[in-house]
C-alpha positions in Angstrom: -43.8 -77.1 -66.8 -44.0 -74.1 -64.1 -45.4 -75.1 -60.7 -47.9 -72.3 -61.0 -52.1 -73.8 -61.5 -54.8 -72.4 -62.9 -58.2 -72.9 -63.7 -58.3 -73.6 -67.7 -61.7 -71.0 -69.2 -61.8 -73.7 -71.5 -62.7 -77.0 -70.2 -62.3 -76.0 -66.3 -59.3 -78.2 -65.2 -56.7 -76.8 -62.3 -54.0 -77.4 -64.6 -50.5 -76.6 -64.7 -49.7 -74.6 -67.2 -46.6 -74.1 -69.1 -44.9 -70.5 -68.7 -43.2 -68.6 -71.8 -44.2 -67.3 -74.7 -47.9 -68.7 -73.6 -50.0 -70.1 -71.1 -51.1 -73.4 -72.3 -53.8 -75.6 -70.7 -52.1 -79.3 -69.9 -55.8 -80.6 -70.1 -56.5 -79.6 -73.4 -54.5 -77.5 -75.2 -55.4 -74.5 -75.5 -53.0 -71.3 -74.9 -53.9 -68.3 -73.8 -51.5 -64.7 -73.7 -51.8 -63.7 -70.0 -52.8 -65.2 -66.5 -55.8 -63.8 -64.3 -56.1 -62.6 -61.4 -59.8 -61.4 -59.6 -59.7 -58.7 -56.6 -63.1 -59.3 -55.4 -63.2 -56.0 -53.1 -64.0 -52.4 -52.9 -61.9 -50.7 -50.3 -64.6 -47.9 -49.4 -68.7 -47.6 -48.9 -71.0 -48.7 -51.6 -69.2 -50.6 -53.7 -70.6 -53.7 -54.2 -70.7 -53.5 -58.0 -67.6 -53.7 -57.9 -67.4 -56.7 -56.3 -69.6 -58.5 -58.7 -67.8 -57.2 -61.1 -64.8 -59.3 -60.6 -66.5 -62.4 -60.6 -66.9 -61.3 -64.8 -65.7 -64.7 -67.1 -63.0 -63.4 -68.8 -61.1 -66.3 -70.4 -57.4 -66.1 -69.1 -56.0 -69.1 -66.9 -57.3 -68.0 -63.3 -54.6 -67.8 -61.7 -55.9 -66.4 -58.4 -58.0 -65.1 -56.4 -57.2 -62.2 -53.6 -59.4 -61.5 -50.8 -58.4 -60.5 -47.7 -58.9 -58.8 -44.7 -57.7 -55.4 -45.2 -55.7 -53.8 -47.9 -52.5 -54.1 -46.6 -53.1 -58.2 -46.7 -54.3 -57.2 -50.7 -51.6 -55.5 -51.6 -48.7 -58.4 -50.0 -51.1 -61.1 -51.2 -51.6 -60.1 -55.2 -47.7 -58.8 -54.9 -46.9 -63.0 -53.6 -49.5 -63.9 -56.3 -48.8 -62.3 -59.9 -48.4 -64.9 -62.8 -46.4 -63.9 -65.5 -48.2 -60.7 -67.8 -51.4 -60.9 -65.6 -54.6 -59.2 -66.3 -55.8 -57.8 -63.0 -59.8 -58.0 -62.9 -61.4 -56.1 -59.8 -62.8 -54.2 -57.2 -61.9 -50.7 -56.9 -58.0 -49.4 -58.1 -57.0 -49.9 -54.7 -56.5 -53.7 -56.7 -53.5 -51.9 -58.2 -51.9 -51.1 -55.3 -50.3 -55.1 -55.0 -49.7 -55.8 -58.8 -47.4 -53.0 -59.2 -45.4 -53.7 -55.8 -45.1 -57.1 -57.6 -44.2 -56.3 -60.7 -41.4 -53.2 -59.6 -40.4 -56.4 -57.3 -39.5 -57.9 -61.4 -38.9 -54.5 -63.0 -36.8 -52.0 -61.8 -37.5 -49.6 -63.6 -41.7 -50.0 -64.0 -43.4 -47.8 -65.9 -47.2 -47.2 -64.8 -50.3 -45.6 -67.0 -53.2 -45.0 -65.2 -56.5 -44.3 -67.2 -58.9 -42.6 -64.9 -61.6 -40.3 -65.0 -60.6 -39.3 -60.9 -57.0 -38.7 -60.3 -56.9 -40.9 -58.1 -54.3 -39.1 -56.1 -56.0 -38.1 -52.3 -54.4 -38.8 -49.1 -56.1 -40.2 -45.9 -56.0 -36.2 -44.7 -57.6 -34.7 -47.5 -59.9 -37.2 -48.9 -63.4 -35.8 -48.8 -65.1 -39.5 -49.1 -62.7 -40.9 -46.2 -62.5 -43.6 -50.1 -59.2 -46.1 -50.0 -60.2 -45.7 -54.0 -59.4 -42.3 -54.1 -55.9 -42.8 -53.2 -53.8 -45.3 -54.8 -52.1 -43.3 -56.9 -50.9 -41.2 -54.9 -50.4 -44.6 -52.7 -47.8 -46.1 -54.7 -46.0 -41.7 -55.7 -45.4 -41.6 -52.3 -44.4 -45.0 -51.7 -41.9 -44.1 -54.2 -42.6 -48.0 -55.6 -43.2 -46.2 -59.5 -41.1 -43.3 -60.6 -42.9 -40.3 -61.1 -41.0 -39.8 -64.1 -41.8 -42.8 -65.4 -46.3 -42.7 -64.9 -48.3 -41.2 -66.6 -52.2 -40.3 -65.4 -54.6 -40.0 -68.9 -58.0 -39.4 -68.8 -59.0 -37.6 -65.3 -62.1 -35.1 -65.4 -63.4 -35.1 -61.6 -60.3 -33.9 -59.5 -61.1 -33.3 -55.6 -59.4 -29.8 -54.7 -56.6 -31.4 -53.0 -55.6 -34.1 -56.1 -55.8 -30.5 -58.2 -53.4 -28.3 -56.0 -50.8 -31.7 -55.4 -51.1 -31.4 -59.3 -49.4 -28.3 -59.4 -47.1 -28.4 -58.0 -45.6 -31.9 -59.6 -44.9 -32.8 -62.9 -46.8 -36.3 -63.5 -47.5 -35.9 -67.0 -51.1 -36.4 -67.7 -51.3 -36.4 -71.7 -50.6 -38.8 -74.2 -48.4 -36.7 -75.8 -45.9 -37.4 -73.0 -46.4 -41.0 -73.3 -43.2 -41.9 -75.0 -40.7 -39.6 -72.5 -42.4 -41.7 -69.3 -42.0 -45.0 -71.7 -38.5 -44.8 -73.0 -36.5 -45.4 -69.7 -38.6 -48.1 -68.8 -38.5 -52.0 -68.7 -41.8 -52.8 -69.0 -45.0 -51.3 -67.8 -48.0 -52.2 -66.3 -51.3 -50.3 -67.3 -53.6 -49.7 -64.9 -57.6 -49.1 -66.3 -61.2 -47.6 -64.8 -63.6 -48.0 -67.0 -64.2 -44.5 -66.4 -61.8 -43.5 -68.0 -64.6 -43.9 -70.6 -67.3 -41.9 -72.0 -70.6 -43.2 -70.4 -72.2 -44.7 -73.9 -69.0 -47.2 -74.2 -69.1 -49.2 -71.0 -70.8 -49.9 -68.0 -69.2 -48.7 -65.2 -69.4 -47.5 -61.8 -68.8 -44.4 -61.4 -69.7 -43.2 -64.5 -68.6 -39.1 -65.8 -69.3 -37.5 -68.7 -67.1 -36.8 -71.8 -64.7 -39.3 -71.5 -62.7 -41.3 -73.7 -63.8 -43.5 -76.6 -63.3 -46.8 -76.8 -61.6 -46.5 -80.0 -59.5 -43.5 -78.7 -58.7 -45.6 -75.8 -57.8 -49.3 -77.4 -55.2 -47.5 -79.8 -53.5 -45.6 -77.1 -52.7 -48.9 -75.6 -51.9 -50.1 -78.9 -49.5 -47.0 -79.3 -48.5 -48.5 -75.7 -46.9 -51.4 -75.8 -45.6 -50.5 -79.1 -42.9 -48.9 -76.8 -42.5 -50.6 -74.4 -43.1 -54.7 -72.9 -46.1 -55.3 -71.4 -46.2 -56.0 -68.0 -49.6 -56.6 -67.2 -52.7 -54.6 -67.2 -55.9 -54.2 -64.9 -59.3 -53.4 -64.6 -61.2 -52.0 -62.6 -64.2 -49.8 -61.8 -66.4 -52.3 -63.5 -70.3 -53.0 -63.4 -71.3 -56.2 -63.7 -72.8 -55.7 -67.0 -72.0 -58.9 -69.5 -71.3 -56.1 -71.7 -68.6 -55.5 -70.4 -66.7 -58.4 -71.3 -66.5 -57.5 -74.9 -64.9 -53.9 -73.8 -62.7 -55.5 -72.1 -61.8 -57.6 -74.4 -61.6 -54.8 -77.4 -58.6 -53.4 -75.3 -57.3 -57.1 -74.5 -56.7 -57.2 -77.9 -55.5 -53.3 -78.3 -52.8 -54.7 -75.2 -51.9 -57.9 -77.9 -53.6 -60.5 -75.1 -55.8 -62.0 -77.6 -55.1 -65.6 -77.5 -57.0 -65.9 -74.5 -60.1 -64.0 -75.9 -59.9 -65.8 -80.2 -59.9 -69.6 -78.3 -62.6 -68.8 -76.1 -65.0 -66.7 -78.3 -64.1 -68.6 -82.4 
């Protein structure tokens, strides 16, 4: 038995869980495919709806709630808290930084697939808004937490001029056709999914942008990713606190082969 303790979404018991192929609650016996880490923070102005969205009742064992006073402290705490096969629920996209840092320590050749309508490629000097949530992918790339050759940005369609300039001088992959190349040398993959990559009619999101992916298209891409490379974890950010998003997140988790948690609690 692992020393890890998590709150079971079925019986609500804070219990030890076995780690292996599944998470198993030792109180009610239910089994789950991942452990949930909530990150109720938005590092920018006006992000309160994303903070509330991190409280959505996603049916995986709740391992931790990471709420720290600074982003650096959040990153360190999240990296140290990650269970096997985490589902990270933010909050803003900065939640992915600590998740990737923690997983990169486990998987030296970690790949990252970043779904987002925005680039998240600004720096403190280039950002028009100063919001840290517009910088997390750049933080990971500049910090060499993940290699650019093992990273791809999918669905981005509203980019700031400095982000366009950065992309013009780098080889960061941006098309689904590059997935095989990005994943071929990876030990495992982390999927960072901002709901605004979807078309606004598909989900309830903090910062909607027109002409996004359909839910079906996004799910098909995730299925393709996990068929090609072991899943290290998945994170969801940019949500609105709308109960309808539970179905959307459920569909995406099913695509990532994390269905047991949803199937057992929605039967």
